[in-house]
C-alpha positions in Angstrom: -0.2 0.0 0.0 1.5 3.5 -1.0 2.3 5.8 2.0 -0.1 8.6 2.6 0.6 11.6 0.3 -0.9 14.1 3.2 0.6 14.6 6.5 -0.7 12.2 9.4 -3.5 13.4 11.4 -3.2 14.9 14.6 -5.2 13.6 17.5 -8.2 16.1 17.1 -8.0 15.2 13.2 -8.4 11.6 14.1 -11.2 12.0 16.2 -13.1 13.7 13.2 -11.8 11.0 10.8 -13.2 8.4 13.1 -16.9 10.1 13.1 -16.6 10.3 9.3 -15.3 6.7 8.8 -18.3 5.5 11.1 -21.1 7.9 9.6 -19.8 8.2 6.2 -19.9 11.7 4.3 -20.9 14.0 6.8 -21.5 18.1 7.2 -19.7 19.9 9.8 -22.9 20.2 11.9 -23.3 16.5 12.0 -19.5 15.9 13.1 -19.9 18.8 15.6 -23.0 17.4 17.2 -21.2 14.0 17.5 -18.1 15.6 19.2 -20.2 17.9 21.3 -21.9 14.7 22.9 -18.5 13.6 24.3 -16.8 17.0 25.1 -17.3 20.9 25.2 -16.1 22.0 21.7 -17.4 24.9 19.6 -19.0 24.6 16.0 -16.4 27.1 14.7 -13.5 25.0 16.1 -14.9 21.9 14.3 -15.4 23.9 11.1 -11.7 25.2 11.4 -10.3 21.9 11.8 -12.2 20.3 8.8 -11.1 23.4 6.8 -7.6 22.6 7.7 -7.9 18.8 7.0 -9.3 19.7 3.7 -6.1 21.9 2.7 -3.8 19.0 4.1 -5.7 16.7 2.0 -6.9 14.5 4.6 -10.7 15.4 4.1 -12.6 16.0 0.5 -15.2 18.5 0.7 -18.0 18.3 -1.8 -18.7 22.1 -2.7 -21.8 21.0 -5.2 -24.2 20.5 -2.3 -25.3 22.8 0.5 -24.5 22.2 3.3 -21.1 21.2 2.1 -20.4 17.4 2.8 -17.0 16.2 3.6 -15.5 12.5 3.1 -12.3 11.0 4.3 -9.7 11.3 1.5 -8.2 7.7 2.6 -9.8 4.6 3.7 -9.5 3.8 7.5 -6.9 1.1 7.1 -4.6 3.2 4.9 -4.6 5.9 7.4 -4.0 3.6 10.1 -1.2 1.8 8.2 0.5 5.4 7.8 0.3 6.1 11.4 1.5 2.6 12.4 4.4 3.0 9.9 5.4 6.3 11.6 5.2 4.9 15.3 7.3 1.9 14.4 10.0 3.9 12.8 10.1 6.6 15.2 9.3 4.7 18.6 10.5 1.3 17.9 13.7 1.7 15.6 11.7 0.2 12.6 10.9 -3.2 14.3 7.2 -4.2 14.0 8.4 -7.1 16.4 9.3 -4.8 19.3 5.9 -2.9 18.7 3.9 -6.2 19.0 5.7 -7.6 21.9 5.3 -4.1 23.7 1.6 -4.1 22.9 0.9 -7.5 23.9 2.7 -7.3 27.1 0.9 -4.0 27.9 -2.7 -5.1 27.1 -4.1 -8.3 27.2 -5.5 -9.5 23.7 -8.9 -11.2 23.4 -9.0 -14.9 22.3 -10.2 -13.8 18.9 -7.2 -11.3 18.3 -4.8 -14.0 19.5 -6.3 -16.3 16.8 -6.0 -13.6 14.0 -2.3 -12.9 15.2 -1.5 -16.7 14.9 -3.4 -17.1 11.7 -1.4 -13.8 10.4 2.1 -15.4 11.7 1.3 -18.8 10.1 0.6 -17.1 6.7 3.6 -15.0 7.0 5.7 -18.3 7.8 4.1 -20.2 4.7 5.3 -17.3 2.6 8.9 -16.8 3.7 11.7 -19.4 3.2 
């Protein structure tokens, strides 16, 4: 998968992306109402964040409709992979194994998550000499 062409999202931008990935294309008001249920935030703040995210290439705005509708420029998985690559490179010296060991020692994985990890490791072992 190609790396993200836009900068990695900040924590606040990631909150907005999570809402849009869950809801689908959304207006500023829809995103604002969702965020305002969880914490105190102003409509103009959400609007500004979404405008900045559009300039950065994180969101795409459909200006043909009123009110304008925003959608994520990239699928969730692509953005998550970009963030993860950055974390692995910066915090774990480029070692995905170190990340996994740290993650699994810090939080308990469910039985289903462990099954998925084993399945992935088995697939990786089968494709590598």
